[in-house]
N, C-alpha and C positions, 0 to 999 in steps of 0.2 A: 335557273337562281339568275335575276336580272343585276347585271351591271349595277344599279343604286341599290343594291341587296348585299353590295359586301365592300368589304377593304381596298383601298387600289391594291394591285399585286406588288408594289414597292413599299407597302405600310412600315414592314418590318423591317427592311432594311433600314427605313426611316427613321424608323424607332430605336433599333440600334445605332443609328448614328448618333441620335439626340441622346443616348447613355452613354456613347463613348465623348461627347462633348462636355458631358460632365463632369467624367473621368479626369477630361484634360485641363477642366478650369475654367472651359469657355462658357460659363455659366449663361448668360443673355444669347450666345446663341444656341445651348441645349432649349432656352424657354422657346426660343420660336422656331428650331424643329420640334420639337413635341409637341407646341401648343396648335400647329397642322395637323398630327396625329388625332389630336385631341379629337379636334374638331370636325374632321372625318369619321370619329367614331361615333362622334353626335348625330349625323347625317343617316344613320344605317335606322330603319322602323322602331318601331319603339321595343317588339318581343324581338329584334335582335340585336338589342344595345348590349354590350362590350360589358360584364360587371366591373371589367378594372380601367372602365372608362375615370371612375373617381381617383383613381389609384396615379394616372398618369395626373390627371390634372395637381395634384400632391406633388408628384414628382416636380414637377414645373415652380411650384410655387416655392417649394424649398430651392431649387434653383433657381428664381429672381432672389430670396432669402440670399443666398450667396453672392449673388451679385450686388446686392443692397450692401453688404458689409464690406465688399471690397472698396465700395464709395463712402464707408465709414457712416451709413443710416441706419444704425442699429436701429431704430424705435420701429424701421421699417421693415428691417430683418428681421425682427423676434415677433412683429405683425404674421410676417408669410411664412414663417418655420411653423408658428402654432396649427395654422390655417393647415398648411402641407402635411404635418405631420399627424395630425389629429386624420387626414382623410389616407392615408396610405398605412396605419392602425386600422382605420375599419373597414377599409375593402382593401384585403391585404390581397399580395398576384402570388395566387399560387398554381394558376396553370405556366407559369412563364419560368423556367428555369435560371433565377436568379437566387441569390444567397445574401439574402437582406438583412440579415439579425447586425454585422460589422455598420453597414451602413445607416441602420436605425440607432444604433447605440450611439453615434457620432454626431447625429439631428439630438437626439435627446441632448447629450452633452452640451452641444451649443445652446440649446434654448435655455438649458440650467444655468449656463456660462451667462448669458445672458440677463436672465432674468437675476440673477442673484448680484448686477451689478449695482455700486452706487451713483455714480456716474453713468446714467445710462448713455452718453453722447461717444464713451470710449469705449475702443473696441481693446478685448483681453488681446493679449500675445499667445494663448494660449489654445484659442479656435483652431480644430482639429477642421481638414475639407476630406468628406465622406466619397468613397468610389463605390459606385455598383457592380456587383461583384458577381459574376455568372458562377454557377455551381459546374 
């Protein structure tokens, strides 16, 4: 297989690093790390495209959503949570050993809390930050 037809050898290490950064609350760093992985997935020929590329993009959007929350940008966070959550639900990660149920439940709860705000510029103090858990 030509070099251009496969992911870089360290792709999975960097993918894992991005998940670790997410779990440590380093949401901006996670975004940077996973965005590079996502871009590399897009360089593969169409017939070799990873179906989980959309899932990776969803996690990037959710990470940026939490980054916005930390900076009290509730409207921007909600927009990114909705986009990212739709992606991870539409393109489930089924071939990688992650238990995504708790992660998805917390993101869904965060979306519901933000949608229920009467004052969309105020952050509820009950927002949880999910973790990506390996099986």
